[in-house]
N, C-alpha and C positions, 0 to 999 in steps of 0.2 A: 556081488559088488555093483553090478549095474542097477539092481533093485534099490541099493541104498542111495545111488546117485539120483535115481528118479524121485526118491522120497525127499532128499535134500532140495531138489529143484522145485518140488511142490511147496515146501516150507518157505523157500525164498520168494517164490511168486506170491505166496499168501502174504508174506511180510511186506513186500512191495505194495501189494494191493491195499494193506491195512494203513500204510504209511500215506498212499495217495488219498485214501478216504479220510485220514485225520487232517491232511493239509487242506483238502477241499472243504473239510467242515470248520476250519478256523474262521472266525468272523472277519469280515472286511475291515481294514484299518478305518479309524474314524476319519471322515472327510475333513480335510483341512478347513479351518474357519475362512469364510469368505473375506478377501480383502476389501477394505473400505474404498468406495468410489472417491476419486480425487477431484475436488473442485479448485480450479486455478483461478486465484483472484490477484490481479495486479492493481496495486494501490499507490496513490501519490505518496512521496517520501513523508510529508508532513503527518500522514495518517498512521505512522508506524505502530505506535503504542495502542491507540484506539482500535485499529484494524486488528491487531493481533488478539485484543481482548475480545472483540466482536466475533472473530473467527473461532476462537476457543469456546465461546459461549454457544454458537451455532453448532459447532462440533460436538458439544456435550448433549445439545437437544436432539442431534441427529447423528447418532454413533456409526450409522453406516456410511457417513461422509467425512472425509478428511479435507480440511481447507488448507491449501497450499498457497501462501502468500509471497509476492515479489513486490519490491518497492523502487521507486525511481521518479523521474520527472514525468508528469502526466504526458508530455509531449513525446517523450522518448517511449513510454509504455504504449501509446498510440501507434508509434512507428513499428514497434514490434507486432501489434495486433495486424497492422496493414501488411507486414511481411509474413503473416501465417503463423505467428507464435501461438502456442496452445493456450490461449487465455479464455476463460469463460466469463469472467465479469471484471469490469474496469472500473476503479473509483478515481475519478479525476477531481483535480483541485479547481477546476473551472467549468463553465458551461459550453464554451465554444468547441473544445476538442470532442466531447460526446456529440455535439450537434453535427460537427463535421463527419464524424464516424457514421452517425445515423444516415446522413445525407449520401454517404458512399455505399450504404447498404451493408455496413460492416458492424453495425450496432442496433440495438433496439431496447424497448422498455427503459427509456430514460427516467431516472428518479433523483431529484434534488434530496439530499440528505443532511447537509451541514452548511454552516457559514464559518467565516473567519474575519480576522482584521489584521492590519499591519501595525507594526511597531519597529522602532529603529533601535538597534542594539550596537554597543561599541565595546571595545577591549577595555579591560580596567584602567590602562593608561590613558585612554582617550575619552572615557565615559564622563569624567568631570568637565570636559570642555565641549561636550556635544550635548546641548540642552534645547536645541530648536532647529528647524529644517535648514536655516542659513548656515549652521555651523558645520554642515556636511561639506561645505565649500571652503572652510577655514583651515588654518595651519595644523589643527590637531588630526586632520584626516587626510591621510596620504593615499590610502587604498581603501576601496569600497567593494567588498564581495557581492558579486551580483551575476546570476544566470542570464542567458540570452533571452530575448523577448519572446520566443516560442514557448518557453517554460512559463507557466502561470505566475509564479512569484516573480519572475523577471517582467512580465508583462504588467503586473499590479504595481510593482515598485516604479517602473517607468511612467505608469498612468499618474501616480501620485506626484513624482518629481516633476512631471510636466505641469500639473495643476498648480504646483507652488513655485513654478518658474526656476527650476533648479537643474533640469536634464542636461542642458548644454554645458553648464557650469562644472557639473561632476563627472559627466560620462568619461573624460580622459582619466579618471581615477579608478574605472572599474576594473576589477580583477575577476575573470571569468571563472564561474563554477557551474557544476552540473545541475543541481537542484537545491531546494531550500535547506536540506539538512548539510549539504556540502557547504553552503553559504555559512551556515551557523558554525560549522566546524573550522572554517577559515578564520573566523573572528576568535573562536574559542582557542585556537592555536597561536594566535598572535600574527597570522599571515595577512589579516586585514584589519584596519582600524575600526570600520563600521560595516553596518549592512542593514537592509530592510528585510524583515522576515515576518512570517506569521506570529501572532501572539502564542499561539500553541507550541511553537518551536522554541520560542524565548523561554518557556517554562523548563525545558530540559537542557538548557545551556549550562556548561561546566564552569566557564570563567566569564564569558561575555555578559554584559549587564544590559538591561533596558535603559537606554539613554533617555528617551522620552517616547511618550504615547503620541500617536497621530490623531488629531482631532476628528471626531465623528463625521464633521461636515466635509473632510478631505478624504475620508476613507473611500476606496473603490467598492463596487459591489463585487463580492466574493461569495461564490456559491459552488459547492461541490456537488458533483452530480455522477450517479452510477449508471451503468448500462450493461446489458446482456450481450455478449457477443453473437452476432448472427450466426456464426459457424460452429458455435459450441455444440458438443455431443451431450452435454449435461443441461439441456434447456430447462427441465422441470426443477432441477436442484438449483440452478442458477436464479430461477424465478422465486424459489423459497428463500434463497439467501437474500435477494433484493427485498422481499417482504419482511424478512427478520431485520434488515438494515433499517427499515421504516418503522420498526417497533418501538415502544416505550423503553424496552431494555436497551437497545442499541443507542436511542436518544440519551438515555442516562449516561452511558459510557462516553458518549462523545462530549456531553456536557461536563462530565468530570475531567475531561482532557482539555477543557477550555474552548471547545467549539461552540458555536451559536447555532440556533435553528436555521434552517436554509430560508432566506429572505428576511430574516430578522434584522433590525437595525444593530450595528455593531456596537458594542459596549464602550463607553468612553474611556 
């Protein structure tokens, strides 16, 4: 009986040893595919469609990179960068904000990449009575959607209104908005009678109409400037994205969205 027990134990140990060998001989599971690196790009609200296309094209060319986009007023995005938000690249709708960030040591590699121009839009009810600048102070316009002066579109719009001598007359009609897309939305929704927006934003209006084009001689200088955040941990990738932003492929995307080359005279 004792002999049988010993034999059984030997077989059990042998079975365990065999199982251990088999387990150890199993191939290691395939290593999970490496997650793509994330490049965080904060872009002016007016760039939404163009930036999405540029980001998609860049990602297709660099499959190891995933571009994560956020949109807002350039001034608000700059405030987020100053507060330590994880932003690798900033695409601003003006020159002043990137220059200020560079002077503060928060940005580098400034690159102008697009231009734009202003138009006046109006709700369908007001459009027929808003044909020139002076009509903004007329009876047809009770409310004008307008961001604050720190927002590039708010600054450009005030610059134009000052040039044509209307700022003081129409300022009491301003309805505060956050950025140019919120300004457009206010007119689209009928919450404002008119607004001054970029020509590129007027192209995506749902109900607002271009009431009139602002003459070239009255247009402010509008230049979009990109920068690499100094604190980015993706410096090389950010530099490659900026290079792609300056490529003919990106220029074509921007042109198709209605933007002009940086420094070019605005179209009439």
